[in-house]
Each structure stands twice: as structure tokens, then as C-alpha cells.
N, C-alpha and C positions, 0 to 999 in steps of 0.2 A: 503493500500499500504506499510505503513511503521508506525513507532510509531506516534500516534495522526494524522495520515493522511488517509483520505477515498477518494475513487472515487464514484462519482454519475454519473448517466447516464441521460442525459436530452433530451427528445424528442421535437424537435421544430415544432411549428405550421407554416403555409405557410406565416405568417407575418415577420417571422424572416429571416433576411440576412444570407447567409451561410459563415461561416468564412473560412480562409486559414489557414494551418498548420504554427504555429509560432505567430499568432495574438492573441490577448485578446478580451475578451467581458466583459461588465459589467453585473453582476448578482444581481438582487434585490429580496428580499424576505421580508415578513412581521413578525417582531419579537415583540411580545408583543405590538402589535398594532402600531408599528413604521416601516416605510419603510426603510430598510438599503441596501445599494449598495456596492459591491466590485468588483475588476477587477481580472479576472481569465482567463488563458490560457487553451484552450481545449487541453486535452491530447490524445483523440482519436476522429476522425471524420468518421463517416459513412453516406455518402451523400444518399446512397440507401434508408436507413432507416430513413434519417434525425434525427439521434441521434449524440450527441456528449458527451464525458466524461469530467467532469472537476475533478481535484484533488485538495482536499483541506487540508491544514496543520492547525490543530486547533491551533489558537492564543490565550494564556491566555487573559481573559477579552475581546476577540473579539466576537462582538455580532453576526455577521453573521456567522463566522467560527464556532462558538460553536453551532449555530442552525443547520448548515449544516452538521456538523461532528456527532453530538449527537442526534438531535432531528427530523431531516427531515424524513418524511414518503413517501412512494410509493404513486403517485398520487398528490402530492403536486405542486401546480403551482408557478412558478417563473417567473420572467420577464428578459428577455435576451435582451441587448442592441446590436446595430450594431458593428461588429468587427472593430477593429483599430490596427495599427502597421504595420511597414515596414519590419520585420524580417522573411521574407518568401524566399522560394526558387526561383530562377530564372527558366524561362521556361525550359532551357536545363541545367541541372545540372552536372557540370564538375569542374575541378581543384581541389585545396585543401582547406578544410574547417575546421576551428578550433572552436568548439563549447564550451564555457565555462559557466559551471552552478554552481551556489552555493545555497544550500539549496532548497527552493522551485522554484528556477530559472531552475530547471530540467523540469518543466511543458512544456513550449514551446519547449525545445529541444527533448523531447521524441516524441511530435507531428511531428516535422520536421524529426527526424530519422525514425519514422514509415512510414511517406510518401515517404521518399528516397527509402527505401527497399521495398515498395510496388510497386514501378516503376523501370523500368532499368535506370541506370545512371553510369556515369564513373567517378565519384568524388571520392577522398580520403577524408574520414570523420573521425576526431578524436574529441572524447567526453572528456573533463577533467570535472569530477564531485565531488565538494567537500562539505562535510557536517561535522557536528561535530562528530557524531558517527555512527557505522554501522547500528543501529536500525533506523537511519534517512533516510537510503537510499531508495529511491523509484525505482521500475522498475528494480532492479538490476539484478534478474535472466534473465529476457528478454534482457537486455544489454549485459550480458555475453554470452547468446547464439548467439546474433547477431555478436558479435566480434569473436566467435569461429567459425561461419559459413562463415563470410566474410572478406576476406583479406584486403578489402577497408575500414573497419570501426575498429578503435582503440579506445580502453577505458582505462582510467586512473581514478583511484578513490583515492581520498585524504581525510583523516580523521583527523580533528584537536583535538579531545579529546579522541581518541580511544588508548589504550596502547598495546593490543595484536593484532598485525596486521596479516591478512592472505595473502595468495598469491594474488598479483595483487592489493594491497593495499599500499598506502604511507602515512607517517605521516606529518601533516602539512597543511598549507593553500596554495591555488594557488597564485604564485607570478611570477614576471618576471624572476628570477634567475632560479627557477624550470622549468618553460616553455621553457627557452633556452636550458636547458640540456635535458628535456624529449621529446619535439616535434621538428624534424627535420625541418629546413628551417622555423622557426616560423615566421619570417618576411614575408614570401611569402604566408602565410595563408590567406584566407579569414575569417574573425572573426565575430562570434555572442555571445554575452555575456549575461546573464541574472542571477540577484541575489539580495541580499539586498543593502542598500545604502553603506554599507562600502566595500562591494566587488566591 
């Protein structure tokens, strides 16, 4: 999907509860004889096929992320826990929504966005997506296509360590001053945010 980032498709058996877009699941695998568990947010859900995608950023010295990104093979069995988290769409999606994603915080957001545009809705959705460099951006082509085709979806990309910017990119990090200038009526938005602790 991006630098050091891969997407895996998992086929769930009937013992697994089905997650909602925006939620997280614990994924466990055996690495060097040890069971390791990490939390991931599904990026794509296909209820008919009972498959979901998880998008994993390789973390240096990360035991499970290294295994999932570099050595996992088709047919491997992983353990998937129950879904958790309240960052889901309401039954009737309307109003103004501001989605703030930093780094791998894009994973629950892309799931929410995909679900929103798979069904009819009247909401205005703005995604503000920040990473260090362009090479770290996931799903960018899909997001730009959605923004071009849907007048109710607005995309802002911020890059904190990129020197040569392209159209539609802004230098810096997501911060309140920038939001006040870039997002109309920011105080009236319903906001979801996901990213690392500093964000």
C-alpha cells in the first residue's frame, strides 16, 4: 500500500464475530514459537465472502508486524478476537464529519469512507490525512478518485517531511490553526481522530 506497508486478506471462520467499519480487532500469530497479539483496524470488509483486509505498517523490531509484512504465507492461520471500539457510523449518516488521520491512523478511516460511499448518504465528509512523506501515504489514488467524483468528500494531505510538494499537498502537521483555516465551520463538525500518541 505504501512504504513498508502491506495489506493482508483474512478469511474468517464462523466462530469470528463480524466487525463494523471503524472498529479494531486483536490479531494473534505464532512467531518463533511465541504467541504475539496486536490490534489492527480492518481496512476493507466483505461480509458476503466473510473476508476482511488489514493493512500493516512494518514497525522496526516489531515482532508481529515484521512477521505479517515479511514472512506470512497464504494459508497461514491467525487468531482474530472480537471487534471493539465506538468509532462507527450512525445508522443514518448525515451532517458534517471531519476525519483526522495521522500515519497508520488512516486504517479505520478508509474503512469508514469505503462503507459511506458504498451506500447512499447525505453527509459531508472531510478527511485530513497526515504522514511524514508521500511514500508513507496509503490508499492515496483511491482517496483522490473519491474526492474527484463526489462533491461531498473533501481530501487534505499534509506531509511533515516532504520538501517538493505536489498539487493537493500541504507542508506541516495537523494542528488547530491550520484546521481553522482549511475546514469551514470546524467547530460544527463531528470529529473522529486516529493516530499515534503524539497526534
